[in-house]
C-alpha positions as a Markdown table, in Angstrom:
| # | Residue | x | y | z |
|---|---|---|---|---|
| 1 | Met | 0.0 | 0.1 | -0.2 |
| 2 | Arg | 1.1 | 3.3 | -0.9 |
| 3 | Lys | 0.0 | 6.8 | 0.3 |
| 4 | Thr | -2.1 | 9.1 | -1.6 |
| 5 | Ile | -2.4 | 12.7 | -1.9 |
| 6 | Ser | -5.7 | 12.7 | 0.1 |
| 7 | Gly | -3.5 | 10.6 | 2.8 |
| 8 | Thr | -5.6 | 7.5 | 2.7 |
| 9 | Ala | -4.1 | 4.3 | 1.6 |
| 10 | Met | -4.2 | 3.0 | -1.8 |
| 11 | Ala | -3.6 | -0.6 | -3.0 |
| 12 | Thr | -1.0 | -1.1 | -5.7 |
| 13 | His | -1.4 | -4.9 | -7.3 |
| 14 | Lys | -4.2 | -5.7 | -9.2 |
| 15 | Ser | -5.5 | -8.2 | -6.7 |
| 16 | Ser | -5.7 | -6.1 | -3.7 |
| 17 | Ile | -7.2 | -3.1 | -5.7 |
| 18 | Ile | -10.1 | -5.9 | -6.7 |
| 19 | Arg | -10.1 | -6.8 | -3.1 |
| 20 | Ala | -10.4 | -3.2 | -2.0 |
| 21 | Arg | -13.2 | -2.7 | -4.0 |
| 22 | Gln | -15.1 | -6.1 | -2.9 |
| 23 | Thr | -14.6 | -5.2 | 0.5 |
| 24 | Ile | -16.3 | -1.7 | 0.1 |
| 25 | Arg | -19.3 | -3.4 | -1.5 |
| 26 | Arg | -19.4 | -6.3 | 1.0 |
| 27 | Asn | -19.5 | -3.3 | 3.7 |
| 28 | Glu | -22.3 | -1.7 | 2.2 |
| 29 | Ile | -24.5 | -4.6 | 1.6 |
| 30 | Asn | -23.8 | -6.3 | 5.5 |
| 31 | Arg | -24.4 | -2.8 | 6.9 |
| 32 | Ala | -27.7 | -2.7 | 5.0 |
| 33 | Arg | -28.2 | -6.3 | 6.1 |
| 34 | Arg | -27.6 | -5.5 | 9.9 |
| 35 | Ser | -29.8 | -2.4 | 9.9 |
| 36 | Asn | -32.8 | -4.4 | 8.7 |
| 37 | Ile | -32.0 | -6.9 | 11.3 |
| 38 | Gln | -32.0 | -4.3 | 13.9 |
| 39 | Gly | -35.3 | -3.0 | 12.6 |
| 40 | Leu | -36.9 | -6.2 | 12.9 |
| 41 | Val | -35.7 | -7.1 | 16.3 |
| 42 | Lys | -37.1 | -3.7 | 17.5 |
| 43 | Glu | -40.4 | -4.5 | 16.0 |
| 44 | Val | -40.5 | -7.7 | 18.5 |
| 45 | Glu | -39.4 | -5.7 | 21.2 |
| 46 | Thr | -42.1 | -2.9 | 20.9 |
| 47 | Ala | -44.9 | -5.4 | 20.2 |
| 48 | Val | -43.7 | -7.1 | 23.3 |
| 49 | Ala | -43.7 | -4.0 | 25.2 |
| 50 | Ala | -47.2 | -3.3 | 24.1 |
| 51 | Lys | -48.2 | -6.7 | 25.2 |
| 52 | Asp | -49.5 | -7.4 | 21.5 |
| 53 | Glu | -49.1 | -11.2 | 21.2 |
| 54 | Ala | -50.0 | -11.6 | 17.5 |
| 55 | Ala | -48.1 | -8.9 | 16.4 |
| 56 | Ala | -45.1 | -10.1 | 18.6 |
| 57 | Lys | -45.2 | -13.6 | 17.1 |
| 58 | Lys | -45.4 | -12.2 | 13.5 |
| 59 | Ala | -42.5 | -10.0 | 13.9 |
| 60 | Gln | -40.6 | -12.7 | 15.8 |
| 61 | Lys | -40.9 | -15.0 | 12.7 |
| 62 | Ala | -39.9 | -12.1 | 10.5 |
| 63 | Ala | -36.8 | -11.5 | 13.2 |
| 64 | Glu | -35.9 | -15.0 | 13.5 |
| 65 | Ser | -35.5 | -15.6 | 9.8 |
| 66 | Ala | -33.4 | -12.4 | 9.3 |
| 67 | Leu | -30.8 | -13.6 | 12.0 |
| 68 | Ala | -30.9 | -16.9 | 10.6 |
| 69 | Arg | -30.0 | -15.4 | 7.0 |
| 70 | Gly | -27.7 | -12.9 | 8.5 |
| 71 | Ala | -25.6 | -15.9 | 10.1 |
| 72 | Ser | -25.3 | -18.1 | 7.5 |
| 73 | Arg | -24.4 | -15.1 | 5.1 |
| 74 | Gly | -21.4 | -14.0 | 7.6 |
| 75 | Thr | -22.9 | -10.9 | 8.6 |
| 76 | Leu | -23.3 | -12.0 | 12.1 |
| 77 | His | -21.5 | -14.9 | 14.1 |
| 78 | Trp | -23.9 | -17.8 | 14.5 |
| 79 | Lys | -23.7 | -17.4 | 17.9 |
| 80 | Thr | -24.7 | -13.9 | 17.9 |
| 81 | Ala | -27.6 | -14.7 | 16.0 |
| 82 | Ala | -28.4 | -17.9 | 18.2 |
| 83 | Arg | -28.4 | -15.5 | 21.2 |
| 84 | Lys | -30.6 | -12.9 | 19.7 |
| 85 | Thr | -33.1 | -15.5 | 18.6 |
| 86 | Ser | -33.2 | -17.2 | 22.0 |
| 87 | Arg | -33.7 | -14.0 | 23.9 |
| 88 | Leu | -36.7 | -12.8 | 21.5 |
| 89 | Ala | -38.3 | -16.1 | 21.9 |
| 90 | Lys | -37.8 | -16.0 | 26.1 |
| 91 | Arg | -39.6 | -12.6 | 25.7 |
| 92 | Val | -42.6 | -13.3 | 23.3 |
| 93 | Lys | -43.2 | -16.5 | 25.3 |
| 94 | Ala | -43.6 | -14.4 | 28.7 |
| 95 | Leu | -46.3 | -12.5 | 27.0 |
| 96 | Lys | -48.3 | -15.7 | 27.0 |
| 97 | Lys | -47.6 | -16.5 | 30.3 |
| 98 | Ser | -48.3 | -13.3 | 31.8 |
| 99 | Lys | -52.2 | -13.5 | 30.4 |
């Protein structure tokens, strides 16, 4: 790597230039996927807070699917996805018991 006028590092070999481009693209995709997952998890949490069991179950299904997809594609670590899925299920299940 060498310095450019702007001060950021620039790849010099062809393979490292390609890798740098791929990294930027993957970073954008992963950021979007993580953001989507966070939104779906938030939906479950708001439904649980509102004590809306039907909405919580529906949102939980979508969130679990997104978490599994994120883990399988390498956006999230599989244990992180499993932990979040477990905690969401625990909260939704607690709604049923509180009735």
